[in-house]
matplotlib code that plots the C-alpha trace (Angstrom):
import matplotlib.pyplot as plt

x = [0.0, 3.1, 2.6, 4.3, 6.9, 5.1, 6.8, 6.2, 6.9, 3.9, 0.1, -1.5, -4.7, -6.3, -5.2, -4.9, -1.7, -0.3, -0.2, 3.2, 6.6, 6.7, 10.0, 12.6, 13.8, 16.7, 15.9, 18.6, 17.8, 15.8, 18.6, 21.3, 19.3, 18.8, 22.5, 22.0, 25.1, 23.2, 21.4, 17.7, 15.5, 11.7, 9.5, 7.0, 3.7, 1.6, 2.7, 0.2, -2.8, -5.2, -2.6, -1.7, 0.0, -3.6, -4.0, -1.8, -4.0, -7.3, -6.2, -4.9, -8.0, -10.4, -8.4, -8.1, -11.8, -12.6, -10.3, -11.8, -15.3, -16.3, -16.7, -18.8, -20.2, -23.1, -21.7, -21.3, -18.0, -18.4, -15.4, -14.9, -11.9, -10.1, -10.3, -7.3, -8.3, -11.8, -10.3, -8.3, -11.4, -13.5, -10.9, -11.0, -14.8, -14.9, -12.6, -14.3, -17.9, -18.8, -20.9, -18.9, -20.1, -17.6, -18.1, -15.9, -15.4, -16.4, -12.9, -11.6, -11.0, -13.6, -11.1, -11.3, -15.1, -15.0, -12.6, -14.7, -17.9, -16.1, -15.2, -18.9, -18.7, -21.6, -20.4, -21.7, -20.1, -19.8, -18.9, -15.2, -15.5, -17.3, -15.3, -14.3, -16.7, -19.6, -22.7, -22.4, -18.6, -17.4, -16.7, -20.1, -22.0, -20.2, -21.0, -24.7, -24.8, -23.1, -25.8, -28.6, -27.3, -27.4, -24.4, -22.1, -18.6, -16.4, -12.8, -11.9, -8.4, -8.2, -8.3, -7.6, -4.2, -3.9, -3.2, 0.2, 0.8, 0.6, 3.5, 5.4, 5.4, 5.3, 6.4, 9.2, 10.6, 10.7, 12.5, 15.1, 15.7, 15.8, 18.2, 20.6, 20.2, 21.1, 18.5, 19.6, 16.4, 12.8, 10.3, 6.6, 3.5, 0.9, -2.8, -4.2, -0.5, -0.5, 2.1, 4.7, 4.0, 4.3, 7.4, 9.1, 8.6, 10.2, 13.0, 13.9, 14.0, 16.5, 18.4, 18.3, 19.9, 17.5, 15.7, 12.0, 10.5, 6.8, 5.2, 2.1, 0.3, -0.5, -4.1, -3.6, -2.6, -0.8, 2.7, 4.6, 5.4, 2.1, 3.9, 4.3, 0.6, 0.4, -1.9, -4.5, -7.2, -8.1, -8.8, -6.0, -5.9, -3.4, -5.4, -4.9, -2.7, -3.3, -6.3, -8.1, -7.7, -5.0, -6.0, -5.5, -3.1, -0.7, 1.8, 3.8, 6.5, 8.2, 8.5, 11.6, 10.8, 7.8, 8.0, 5.0, 4.4, 2.0, -0.1, 2.0, 5.3, 3.8, 2.1, 5.0, 7.3, 4.8, 4.9, 8.7, 8.8, 6.7, 8.7, 12.2, 12.1, 9.3, 7.4, 3.6, 2.8, 0.2, 0.4, 1.2, 4.3, 5.3, 4.9, 6.9, 9.8, 9.7, 10.1, 12.7, 14.9, 14.8, 15.5, 18.2, 20.4, 21.8, 22.9, 26.4, 27.8, 27.2, 24.1, 20.6, 17.2, 14.1, 11.0, 7.6, 5.4, 1.9, -0.3, -0.6, -1.3, -4.3, -6.3, -5.5, -5.7, -8.0, -6.2, -2.5, -1.7, -3.9, -2.2, -5.4, -6.4, -3.0, -3.3, -6.8, -5.7, -2.7, -0.1, 1.4, 2.0, 3.8, 7.2, 6.6, 5.1, 8.1, 10.5, 8.5, 8.5, 12.2, 12.9, 10.7, 12.8, 16.0, 17.8, 17.0, 16.5, 20.1, 20.7, 22.9, 25.5, 26.1, 27.3, 30.6, 30.7, 33.8, 33.6, 32.0, 34.1, 32.4, 33.1, 32.2, 29.7, 32.4, 34.1, 34.0, 32.4, 35.8, 37.2, 34.1, 34.5, 38.1, 37.4, 34.8, 37.0, 40.0, 37.9, 35.7, 32.6, 29.5, 28.2, 29.4, 27.6, 28.0, 28.4, 28.1, 31.3, 31.0, 30.1, 29.6, 25.9, 24.6, 23.2, 23.0, 24.4, 26.2, 26.2, 28.5, 25.7, 23.9, 27.1, 28.0, 24.5, 24.6, 28.0, 27.3, 24.1, 25.7, 23.6, 26.8, 30.5, 33.4, 34.6, 31.1, 30.6, 29.2, 25.9, 25.0, 24.9, 23.8, 20.5, 19.3, 17.2, 14.7, 14.0, 14.3, 12.8, 14.7, 17.4, 16.5, 18.7, 19.3, 21.0, 23.2, 20.2, 17.9, 17.0, 18.3, 14.8, 13.8, 17.0, 16.2, 12.7, 14.2, 16.6, 13.7, 13.4, 16.6, 20.3, 22.0, 21.4, 23.3, 23.7, 23.6, 23.9, 22.1, 24.7, 23.2, 20.3, 22.5, 22.5, 26.1, 27.3, 28.7, 28.4, 27.2, 25.5, 24.6, 22.9, 26.3, 26.9, 23.6, 24.2, 27.6, 26.1, 23.4, 25.9, 28.3, 25.6, 23.5, 26.7, 27.4, 23.9, 24.2, 27.1, 25.4, 27.7, 25.1]
y = [0.0, 2.3, 5.3, 4.7, 6.8, 7.2, 7.1, 10.4, 8.9, 6.6, 7.0, 6.7, 4.7, 7.4, 10.5, 8.5, 7.1, 10.7, 10.5, 10.1, 10.5, 14.2, 16.1, 17.1, 20.7, 22.5, 25.8, 28.2, 31.9, 31.3, 29.1, 31.7, 34.6, 32.6, 32.0, 28.2, 26.0, 22.9, 21.7, 22.6, 20.7, 20.7, 17.7, 19.4, 17.6, 20.1, 18.2, 15.4, 15.1, 16.9, 19.5, 18.3, 15.6, 14.5, 12.8, 10.0, 9.2, 9.6, 7.1, 4.7, 4.9, 4.4, 1.4, -0.2, 0.2, -1.4, -4.3, -4.8, -4.8, -1.7, 0.5, -0.9, 0.5, 2.9, 3.9, 7.4, 8.8, 11.2, 13.0, 15.9, 17.8, 21.2, 20.7, 18.9, 15.4, 16.2, 17.2, 14.0, 11.9, 13.8, 13.1, 9.4, 9.5, 11.2, 8.5, 5.6, 6.8, 7.3, 10.0, 12.3, 14.6, 16.8, 18.7, 21.8, 24.5, 28.0, 29.5, 27.3, 29.0, 29.5, 28.0, 24.7, 24.8, 25.6, 22.7, 20.3, 21.4, 21.0, 17.4, 16.7, 16.7, 17.9, 20.4, 21.2, 24.2, 24.1, 26.8, 27.3, 28.0, 24.7, 22.3, 19.2, 17.0, 19.4, 18.2, 21.1, 20.6, 19.2, 16.0, 15.9, 16.7, 14.0, 11.4, 12.3, 12.0, 8.7, 7.5, 8.8, 7.7, 4.0, 2.5, 5.4, 5.4, 7.8, 6.9, 9.1, 10.4, 11.1, 7.5, 5.5, 3.7, 4.0, 7.7, 7.3, 4.1, 5.9, 8.0, 5.3, 3.1, 5.9, 9.4, 8.4, 5.8, 8.5, 10.9, 8.3, 7.5, 11.1, 12.1, 9.2, 7.8, 10.9, 12.7, 14.5, 16.4, 16.2, 19.1, 19.0, 20.9, 18.7, 18.5, 15.1, 14.2, 11.2, 12.7, 13.5, 10.3, 8.0, 9.6, 10.0, 6.3, 5.1, 7.7, 6.7, 3.1, 3.9, 6.8, 6.5, 9.9, 11.8, 14.7, 15.2, 18.6, 19.2, 22.6, 23.7, 27.0, 29.3, 28.5, 24.8, 22.3, 19.6, 20.7, 19.2, 20.1, 21.7, 24.9, 25.7, 26.0, 28.9, 30.9, 28.2, 27.4, 30.2, 30.8, 31.3, 31.8, 29.2, 26.3, 22.5, 22.4, 22.4, 21.1, 21.6, 17.9, 15.2, 13.0, 9.3, 8.9, 11.6, 9.4, 12.2, 9.8, 10.1, 13.9, 15.2, 18.9, 21.1, 24.7, 27.1, 29.6, 32.4, 33.5, 36.5, 34.8, 31.7, 33.7, 36.0, 33.0, 31.3, 34.4, 34.4, 30.7, 31.7, 34.8, 33.7, 29.9, 29.7, 27.2, 27.8, 26.6, 27.2, 28.8, 25.7, 25.3, 28.8, 27.7, 24.5, 26.5, 29.1, 26.2, 24.4, 27.5, 27.8, 24.2, 23.8, 26.5, 23.7, 21.7, 21.8, 21.9, 18.6, 17.8, 17.9, 19.1, 17.9, 20.1, 19.0, 21.5, 20.2, 22.0, 24.4, 28.1, 27.1, 26.9, 30.4, 32.7, 35.1, 34.7, 35.1, 35.4, 38.5, 41.7, 43.4, 40.3, 40.3, 44.0, 43.7, 41.1, 43.0, 40.6, 43.3, 46.7, 49.7, 48.3, 44.8, 46.1, 48.2, 45.3, 43.1, 45.7, 46.2, 42.5, 42.4, 45.1, 44.9, 46.4, 43.3, 45.3, 46.8, 50.2, 53.2, 51.6, 49.0, 51.7, 52.0, 55.8, 57.9, 60.4, 63.6, 66.7, 69.7, 73.4, 75.7, 78.5, 81.1, 79.7, 82.1, 81.3, 81.4, 78.8, 76.6, 76.7, 75.8, 72.8, 71.5, 72.1, 70.3, 67.4, 67.0, 67.7, 69.5, 70.0, 70.5, 70.2, 73.3, 73.0, 75.4, 77.3, 76.4, 72.7, 69.9, 70.6, 70.6, 74.0, 73.7, 72.6, 74.6, 73.4, 74.4, 75.4, 77.6, 79.2, 80.1, 81.5, 83.7, 85.1, 85.6, 87.5, 89.7, 88.3, 87.1, 87.9, 85.4, 86.9, 86.5, 83.7, 80.6, 81.1, 83.7, 80.9, 77.8, 76.0, 76.0, 73.0, 75.2, 77.3, 74.8, 71.2, 70.0, 68.2, 65.6, 64.1, 60.4, 58.0, 54.9, 52.8, 54.3, 51.6, 52.0, 51.5, 54.8, 56.5, 55.3, 56.8, 60.1, 60.2, 60.1, 63.9, 64.8, 64.6, 64.1, 63.4, 64.1, 61.2, 62.4, 61.1, 62.5, 63.3, 64.8, 66.3, 67.8, 66.4, 65.9, 65.1, 61.7, 61.2, 62.7, 60.2, 60.8, 58.9, 57.7, 56.0, 54.2, 53.1, 51.8, 49.7, 48.3, 47.4, 45.7, 43.7, 42.7, 41.2, 39.4, 38.0, 36.8, 34.5, 33.4, 35.2, 37.5]
z = [0.0, -0.2, -2.4, -5.7, -7.3, -10.6, -14.0, -15.6, -19.0, -19.0, -19.2, -15.8, -15.5, -13.4, -11.4, -8.2, -9.6, -9.4, -5.6, -4.1, -5.6, -4.7, -5.3, -2.7, -3.4, -1.7, -0.2, -1.2, -0.6, 2.6, 4.0, 3.2, 4.6, 7.9, 8.2, 8.4, 8.0, 7.2, 4.0, 4.2, 1.8, 1.3, 0.6, -1.7, -1.0, -3.0, -6.1, -5.2, -7.5, -5.2, -4.1, -0.6, 1.6, 2.5, -0.9, 0.4, 3.4, 1.4, -1.2, 1.4, 3.6, 0.7, -0.7, 2.7, 3.3, 0.0, 0.7, 4.1, 2.6, 4.6, 1.5, -1.4, -4.6, -3.9, -0.5, 0.8, 2.1, 5.0, 6.5, 8.9, 7.7, 7.4, 3.7, 2.3, 3.4, 2.1, -1.3, -1.4, -0.5, -3.0, -5.7, -4.9, -4.8, -8.2, -9.7, -8.1, -8.2, -4.6, -3.1, -0.8, 2.0, 3.7, 6.9, 7.1, 9.7, 8.5, 8.8, 5.9, 2.7, -0.1, -2.5, -0.7, -0.9, -4.6, -5.3, -3.2, -5.1, -8.4, -7.5, -6.8, -3.0, -0.8, 1.8, 5.3, 7.1, 10.9, 13.4, 13.7, 17.5, 18.2, 20.4, 18.7, 20.7, 20.4, 18.4, 16.0, 15.4, 12.0, 13.8, 15.6, 12.4, 10.5, 13.1, 13.0, 9.2, 9.4, 11.8, 9.6, 6.2, 5.5, 3.7, 4.6, 6.0, 7.9, 7.1, 10.1, 9.6, 13.4, 14.4, 11.2, 11.4, 7.6, 8.1, 9.7, 7.8, 4.5, 5.6, 7.4, 4.2, 1.6, 2.5, 4.8, 2.3, -0.4, 1.9, 2.8, -0.9, -2.0, 0.7, -0.1, 3.4, 5.3, 7.4, 10.5, 11.3, 10.1, 10.6, 9.9, 11.1, 12.8, 12.3, 12.8, 13.4, 11.1, 8.8, 11.5, 13.5, 10.5, 9.0, 12.3, 13.3, 10.1, 10.2, 13.8, 12.8, 10.1, 11.8, 15.6, 16.1, 13.8, 15.5, 14.8, 15.3, 15.4, 14.5, 16.4, 16.0, 18.9, 19.8, 19.5, 22.3, 20.4, 21.6, 24.5, 27.3, 28.2, 29.2, 25.4, 25.1, 27.6, 25.3, 25.6, 23.0, 20.7, 17.0, 14.5, 10.7, 9.5, 8.2, 8.4, 11.5, 15.2, 17.2, 20.5, 21.3, 20.7, 17.8, 18.3, 15.3, 16.8, 18.6, 20.3, 21.5, 18.2, 18.3, 20.1, 20.2, 19.6, 18.3, 18.4, 15.6, 15.0, 12.0, 10.9, 10.7, 9.0, 6.3, 5.7, 5.3, 2.9, 0.8, 0.9, -0.2, -3.2, -4.0, -3.2, -3.9, -6.4, -4.2, -4.5, -1.0, 1.7, 5.1, 7.1, 4.9, 6.1, 9.7, 9.1, 7.5, 10.3, 12.8, 10.7, 10.6, 14.4, 14.9, 12.2, 13.7, 15.9, 12.8, 11.4, 7.8, 6.1, 8.1, 6.5, 7.7, 5.8, 6.1, 4.8, 2.8, 3.2, 0.6, -2.2, -2.6, -4.7, -1.5, -0.3, -3.3, -1.4, 1.9, 2.5, -1.2, -1.2, 0.1, 1.1, 3.2, 4.8, 5.7, 7.0, 9.4, 10.6, 9.0, 6.8, 8.4, 6.8, 7.8, 6.6, 3.4, 2.7, 3.4, 1.0, -1.7, -1.3, -1.7, -4.8, -6.4, -8.3, -5.2, -3.1, 0.1, -0.1, 1.6, 0.9, 3.2, 0.4, -1.9, 0.0, -0.5, 0.3, 3.2, 1.9, 1.3, 2.9, 3.2, 6.1, 5.5, 5.8, 2.7, -0.3, -3.6, -5.2, -2.8, -3.1, -6.9, -6.7, -4.5, -6.9, -9.9, -8.3, -7.1, -10.1, -8.1, -9.1, -5.6, -2.0, 1.3, 3.4, 7.2, 10.1, 10.9, 14.6, 14.2, 11.7, 11.3, 7.7, 6.7, 2.9, -0.5, -3.2, -6.7, -9.5, -11.8, -9.2, -8.1, -11.7, -12.3, -9.2, -10.0, -13.7, -12.9, -10.3, -7.4, -5.8, -6.0, -5.9, -2.6, -1.0, 1.5, -0.2, 1.7, -0.9, -3.6, -1.7, -1.4, 2.2, 3.2, 5.1, 2.1, -0.7, -0.7, -3.8, -1.8, 0.9, 3.6, 3.7, 6.1, 5.4, 6.3, 3.6, 1.1, -2.4, -3.6, -2.0, -3.3, -6.8, -6.6, -5.3, -8.3, -10.7, -10.2, -8.4, -9.3, -5.9, -2.2, 1.0, 3.4, 7.0, 10.5, 13.5, 16.2, 19.4, 17.5, 14.6, 11.1, 10.2, 6.6, 5.9, 2.1, -1.1, -3.4, -7.1, -9.9, -11.1, -7.7, -7.9, -11.5, -10.7, -7.9, -10.2, -12.9, -10.4, -8.6, -11.6, -13.0, -9.8, -9.7, -13.3, -12.3, -9.1, -6.6, -5.0]

ax = plt.figure().add_subplot(projection="3d")
ax.plot(x, y, z, "-o")
ax.set_aspect("equal")
plt.show()
């Protein structure tokens, strides 16, 4: 009953044969950004036919029930689910000709509902806040329907031993083969817990020293020790993981460590996986990678951490993929939005500090126009910051063009102080101060209408000049770093 590594070169008898054999992909940019020394690889379960790891257990539970005579032609499949198991069962029902009824908490995405309907499943929504053992919970409603509908079956992912077995015999064996027999750490988020329990059991048989890390969202109580669940039971937005009870198939003896995650960091990481690694995954995958990065910091060069990405972005097009939804739930604030925008840009979040600018040449305000012109001529500059005569405070900027215009028109003489020909920042808004932490993205936008900028530092309440930056500096950076990126050194 192990999931088969299908041959992509042959014609499959039906889509259920496209379950299992999912790819293992190295995480590159995320790993580097986190400063990890180990190899971090992702088991991409969203490549299964129905888009999630739950396709494995759906197929296994249906086929086992058929073999045991519990599921026969004309029967109805009923399942309480957060959506993915329901989609897997609806997929199997569509192929095999069964009726499918799915009970689904209201918080689950509209995309899951639409996919279930497209597969022919009947859907009953239940209150998200209902306790698992309440009559109106998705589990309670499924049990009532099972009692009312003759010739119906609840595969019951929460108690069905075929849930962890699908991963013990299938997913884990694939991981071992794909990793060439080296797995030092395995990380997965937990819902029913069948995935992490099944994979962990097999891995620990093969690799006694492997560390298994479970990811549990704040608001759930799956984690151990109990002190980790200090927030208690409350609602959260990440779908498909966590529960307010301990499912029977979650054998926690195989989990060495639990890490709690929150909605914001999970969704932001899922968006990063899409943007930086090209992995079109769901929110629980983001949670898993957040936890994997924390746990894998203990690993050394040459060691490997495998993290399981459970489902696809297809289920969340109107949720964490949507920026308006993220903002409305407080997951993207002004700072986060700016960071994301910078990472999307050609500047990659770099700041003025990365330009490695020379220390600025300045002149005090008592300098004459003649002396300022001579400095610019000898240095090849076309502008100079002007500072206070009594301190290093920035008071203005003199440009070669403006100085020449003032002298030529008689509005200033060469022996006049440079203040007669300079721009003062209080009177003129053309020039704006920047710091070394200013993103190059912002500087680039400024240069769309301006030619230069002064980089300052606030020292005891005074703006002191550090650098002058021009369009030429920015262009030089772009040329150098785009070339480096092209050969993979960035």
